[in-house]
C-alpha positions in Angstrom: -113.6 50.4 141.2 -114.5 48.1 144.1 -112.2 46.8 146.6 -112.0 43.5 144.7 -110.6 45.3 141.6 -108.0 47.2 143.5 -105.4 44.6 142.9 -101.7 45.4 142.9 -101.5 43.6 139.6 -103.6 46.3 138.1 -101.7 49.2 139.6 -98.5 47.5 138.4 -99.8 47.1 135.0 -101.0 50.6 134.6 -97.6 51.9 135.8 -95.8 49.6 133.4 -98.0 51.0 130.4 -97.5 54.8 131.5 -93.6 54.0 132.0 -93.4 52.3 128.4 -95.3 55.3 126.8 -93.3 57.9 128.5 -89.9 56.0 127.5 -91.1 55.6 124.0 -91.8 59.4 123.5 -88.6 60.4 125.2 -86.3 58.0 123.1 -88.2 58.9 119.8 -87.6 62.7 120.4 -84.0 61.8 121.3 -83.6 59.8 118.1 -85.1 62.6 115.9 -82.8 65.1 117.4 -79.9 62.9 116.7 -81.1 62.4 113.1 -81.2 66.1 112.6 -77.8 66.6 113.8 -76.3 63.7 111.6 -78.0 64.9 108.6 -77.0 68.6 109.2 -73.3 67.3 109.7 -73.6 65.3 106.5 -74.9 68.4 104.7 -72.0 70.5 106.3 -69.5 68.0 104.8 -71.1 68.2 101.4 -71.0 71.9 101.2 -67.4 72.0 102.3 -66.4 69.7 99.6 -68.2 71.6 97.1 -66.8 74.9 98.2 -63.3 73.5 98.2 -63.7 72.0 94.7 -65.2 75.3 93.2 -62.3 77.3 94.8 -59.6 74.9 93.5 -61.2 75.0 90.0 -61.4 78.7 89.6 -58.1 79.1 91.2 -56.5 76.6 88.7 -58.2 78.5 85.9 -56.9 81.9 87.0 -53.4 80.7 87.6 -53.3 79.2 84.0 -54.6 82.4 82.6 -52.0 84.4 84.2 -49.3 82.1 82.6 -51.0 82.4 79.3 -51.1 86.2 79.5 -47.4 86.2 78.9 -47.9 84.9 75.3 -51.7 84.9 74.3 -51.2 84.2 70.6 -53.8 82.3 68.6 -51.9 78.9 68.8 -51.8 79.1 72.7 -55.5 80.2 72.9 -56.6 77.1 70.8 -54.2 75.0 72.9 -55.8 76.3 76.1 -59.3 75.4 74.9 -58.2 72.0 73.8 -56.9 71.4 77.3 -60.0 72.5 79.1 -62.6 71.3 76.5 -63.9 68.7 78.8 -64.5 71.0 81.7 -66.8 74.0 82.0 -64.6 76.3 79.9 -66.4 77.4 76.7 -64.1 80.0 75.2 -61.3 82.6 75.6 -60.8 86.0 74.1 -58.1 88.7 73.7 -59.2 92.4 73.4 -57.2 95.5 72.5 -57.2 98.7 74.7 -60.5 99.7 73.6 -62.2 96.5 74.6 -62.6 95.0 70.9 -62.2 91.3 70.5 -58.9 90.7 68.4 -58.5 87.0 69.1 -60.7 84.2 70.0 -61.0 80.5 70.6 -64.0 78.4 71.6 -65.3 74.9 71.8 -67.6 75.5 68.7 -64.9 77.4 66.5 -67.1 80.5 66.3 -65.0 83.6 65.4 -66.8 86.8 66.7 -63.8 89.0 66.0 -64.5 92.7 66.3 -67.1 92.4 69.1 -67.1 95.2 71.7 -67.0 94.2 75.3 -65.8 97.4 76.8 -68.7 98.0 78.7 -68.1 94.8 80.9 -67.1 95.2 84.4 -64.2 92.7 83.9 -62.9 94.9 81.1 -62.9 97.9 83.4 -61.2 96.0 86.2 -58.4 94.9 83.7 -57.5 98.6 83.1 -56.1 99.1 86.4 -55.1 95.6 87.5 -51.6 94.7 88.0 -49.6 92.0 86.3 -50.1 88.6 87.6 -53.6 89.4 89.0 -56.7 87.5 88.0 -60.3 88.0 89.1 -63.5 85.9 88.7 -66.6 87.9 88.2 -70.4 87.2 88.9 -72.2 85.6 86.0 -73.3 87.7 83.1 -75.0 86.8 79.7 -72.4 86.0 77.1 -72.5 88.2 74.1 -70.2 86.1 71.9 -68.6 82.7 71.1 -69.9 79.3 72.0 -71.5 80.7 75.1 -73.7 83.4 73.6 -77.0 83.9 75.2 -75.9 81.8 78.3 -74.7 82.9 81.8 -71.0 82.6 82.2 -68.5 83.3 84.8 -65.9 85.5 83.4 -62.2 85.2 84.6 -60.1 88.1 83.5 -56.4 88.8 83.5 -55.0 92.1 82.3 -52.5 92.2 79.4 -49.6 94.8 80.0 -46.8 95.7 77.8 -43.1 95.6 78.9 -43.7 99.1 80.5 -46.5 97.8 82.5 -49.0 99.9 80.4 -52.4 98.3 79.8 -52.6 96.6 76.4 -55.9 94.6 76.6 -57.6 92.1 78.3 -57.5 88.2 78.4 -60.8 86.8 79.4 -62.1 83.0 79.7 -65.7 82.1 79.9 -67.0 79.3 82.4 -70.6 78.1 81.6 -72.5 78.6 84.7 -75.0 75.8 84.1 -72.1 73.3 83.5 -70.3 74.5 86.7 -73.4 74.3 88.6 -74.2 70.7 87.5 -70.7 69.6 88.4 -70.0 71.2 91.5 -73.3 72.5 93.2 -76.6 70.7 92.4 -75.4 67.3 93.5 -74.8 68.7 97.0 -78.4 68.3 97.8 -79.1 65.9 100.7 -82.7 65.6 99.6 -84.5 66.4 96.4 -86.3 69.3 98.3 -83.0 70.9 99.4 -82.0 74.2 97.8 -78.4 75.3 96.7 -77.1 78.8 96.5 -73.9 80.5 95.5 -73.7 84.0 96.9 -71.4 86.9 97.4 -70.8 88.1 101.0 -73.0 91.0 100.1 -76.1 88.8 99.6 -76.0 88.9 95.7 -77.2 85.4 94.5 -74.8 84.4 91.8 -76.6 81.0 91.3 -79.7 79.3 92.7 -81.4 76.1 91.7 -84.5 78.3 91.7 -83.9 80.0 88.5 -85.8 83.2 89.2 -83.6 83.9 92.3 -80.3 84.0 90.3 -79.1 87.7 90.1 -81.2 88.9 93.0 -80.2 89.9 96.4 -81.1 87.9 99.5 -83.0 90.9 100.8 -85.4 90.4 97.7 -85.7 86.7 97.7 -89.0 86.5 99.9 -92.0 87.5 97.9 -94.2 87.6 101.0 -94.1 89.3 104.4 -93.9 87.2 107.5 -93.1 87.8 111.3 -89.5 88.2 111.9 -88.7 88.6 108.2 -86.2 91.5 108.8 -84.4 89.5 111.6 -84.1 86.5 109.3 -82.7 88.5 106.5 -80.2 90.2 109.0 -79.1 87.0 110.4 -78.5 85.4 106.8 -76.6 88.6 105.7 -74.4 88.4 108.8 -73.8 84.8 108.1 -72.7 85.4 104.5 -70.1 88.0 105.7 -68.4 85.5 108.0 -65.2 83.9 106.5 -65.9 80.5 108.1 -68.4 77.6 107.7 -71.6 78.1 109.5 -74.7 76.2 110.5 -78.0 77.7 111.0 -81.6 76.7 111.8 -84.2 79.4 110.7 -87.9 79.4 110.1 -88.5 80.8 106.5 -91.5 80.6 104.0 -91.8 77.6 101.8 -91.3 78.8 98.2 -94.2 76.6 97.1 -96.9 77.5 99.6 -95.3 80.4 101.6 -95.8 78.5 104.9 -93.3 79.2 107.5 -91.2 76.1 108.1 -87.9 75.3 109.9 -84.8 75.0 107.6 -81.4 73.6 108.3 -78.7 75.9 106.6 -75.3 74.9 105.9 -72.7 77.2 104.2 -69.0 77.2 103.3 -66.7 80.0 102.2 -65.1 80.2 98.7 -62.2 82.6 98.6 -61.9 83.8 94.8 -59.1 86.1 94.4 -59.9 89.0 96.8 -63.6 88.2 97.1 -65.6 86.1 99.6 -68.3 83.9 98.2 -70.5 81.4 100.1 -71.8 78.1 99.1 -75.2 77.3 100.8 -77.4 74.3 101.1 -80.7 74.6 102.7 -83.1 71.7 103.5 -86.6 71.7 105.0 -86.5 69.9 108.3 -90.1 68.5 107.9 -88.9 66.6 104.8 -85.8 65.5 106.6 -87.9 63.9 109.3 -90.7 62.7 107.0 -89.4 59.1 107.3 -89.1 59.4 110.9 -92.6 60.7 111.3 -94.0 57.7 109.2 -92.2 55.3 111.4 -93.3 57.1 114.4 -96.9 57.0 113.4 -96.6 53.4 112.8 -95.2 52.7 116.2 -97.5 54.8 118.0 -100.5 52.9 116.4 -98.8 49.5 117.4 -98.1 50.6 120.9 -101.8 51.9 121.2 -103.2 48.7 120.0 -100.9 46.6 122.3 -101.9 48.9 125.3 -105.6 48.7 124.6 -105.3 44.8 124.4 -103.3 44.8 127.5 -105.9 47.0 129.4 -108.7 44.8 128.2 -106.9 41.7 129.5 -106.0 43.2 132.6 -109.4 44.4 133.6 -110.8 41.0 132.6 -108.3 39.1 134.9 -109.0 41.8 137.5 -112.7 41.3 137.3 -112.4 37.6 137.5 -110.0 37.9 140.3 -112.4 40.3 142.1 -115.3 37.9 141.5 -113.4 34.9 143.0 -112.4 37.2 146.1 -115.9 38.2 146.6 -117.2 34.6 146.5 -114.7 33.6 149.0 -115.6 36.6 151.4 -119.3 35.5 151.0 -118.4 32.0 152.0 -116.6 33.4 155.1 -119.5 35.5 156.2 -122.0 32.8 156.0 -119.6 30.2 156.9 -119.9 28.2 153.9 -117.4 25.4 153.3 -117.0 23.5 150.2 
């Protein structure tokens, strides 16, 4: 560059260009961070509302079941199903001391009397439970009634005689798929978000990835990756906390197994004496996809403007330099116009 192109205008222009690029990149990064924070807050509010709804629903079912246990005759069982027929409740049974179904009512009117459910955990629990207690159990495949062959949440109440002696069990079945559709699946902030209902021990009660339902968090990753043990440790610790939590972890994508950052929000569900967690997981890259597209468009626009500006600046600078050179030559040779 000659002395004639060392124009303050050029220097000022270049400074302006670099300043604009720096400010653009800085504010774009700030806006992306702000977007992440806003979306995670929105996700947290959604998972909190979902957890509260599930907890209220299960508590309402349990308390109604306790009241019904005082007189679980067939008429009252039918009335119970009629009242809850528009919800996720599919059936209710009464067993004797041996776990044999002696009364039943369900949405399809199927009478599976004589079925044996004595091997179920909820029946074993009923044997030692106290009057007025109820318990919600993780999903099992139903053996009887309208829900036969499908996953259900059993809610059990013990039936005791006047002396407090175990006399049978009163159990209501809640269809897992219906409960998930009403309270869980609609919590996704994006189509690529994943939802989980887990116990505090890491058992996956429900996942929208069907093959994960019934597994433990420790077995959910099918491939090894750097930091796998630490990620599992952090997740398990998080599930044991009785509070809402927010995490950002790098985990494998379930479709291509590539490590990606995920935003994780969870909220507690206190079911009788158990702690469950409702969890929503969203890939950060999908969250920012729109921002990335906008960013690329803006970068291209800025680049074109900068190129045009530089070309015009150099052209103006060259003309200015040429004019200054002519003037200097005139002065040297004492040429006057």
